[in-house]
C-alpha positions, 0 to 999 in steps of 0.5 A, spaced: 849 215 061 843 215 065 838 210 064 831 211 066 827 205 068 821 205 073 822 209 080 822 203 084 826 198 080 831 204 079 832 205 087 832 198 088 838 197 083 842 203 087 840 200 094 843 194 092 849 197 089 851 201 095 850 195 099 854 190 095 860 196 096 858 197 103 859 190 105 864 191 111 860 197 113 853 194 112 851 195 119 852 202 119 849 203 111 843 199 111 839 204 116 841 210 112 840 207 105 833 205 107 831 211 109 835 215 104 831 211 098 825 211 102 825 219 102 827 219 095 821 215 093 816 219 097 819 226 095 822 225 088 818 228 082 815 221 079 819 219 073 825 223 075 829 218 078 835 215 074 841 211 075 848 213 072 853 207 071 860 208 075 866 204 073 869 204 080 863 203 085 856 204 085 852 208 080 850 215 081 842 216 083 839 222 080 832 225 082 828 231 081 826 235 087 821 241 087 824 242 080 832 241 082 836 236 079 840 232 085 845 226 085 846 221 090 853 218 091 855 212 096 862 214 098 865 207 100 871 211 104 866 215 109 861 210 108 856 216 107 851 217 102 853 224 099 848 229 096 850 234 090 845 239 087 846 238 080 853 236 079 857 230 080 863 234 083 865 239 088 863 238 096 857 235 097 850 239 099 848 234 104 851 227 107 847 222 110 851 217 114 850 213 121 852 219 125 846 223 121 840 223 126 834 221 124 831 228 124 836 230 119 833 225 114 826 227 116 828 235 115 831 234 109 826 230 105 820 234 109 823 240 107 822 238 100 815 236 101 814 243 104 817 246 097 813 242 093 806 244 096 808 252 095 
């Protein structure tokens, strides 16, 4: 079940749960989660961010971008944040991890900004 709170508090709770789960990979994950949560905060539709509890790890973070509902999930096996478009299963639409170039993150969230302006 999703619980909607203020966007900032929800993002903080998501980031905290990811960083706790990534304790042994913290050096790799901290810059990624900071960039991803910053992109979500600036580009998601206001009031659309919700955290869904998961039994076995960090919660799922739902957000709407340009009328598209997306979900972010931290995968502790790969130390990457996975992005899926409207579903929680199947292959990720996008992966954010230590090997992602900063421009990958900028291009994704910047592309959303461009869609929003249309």
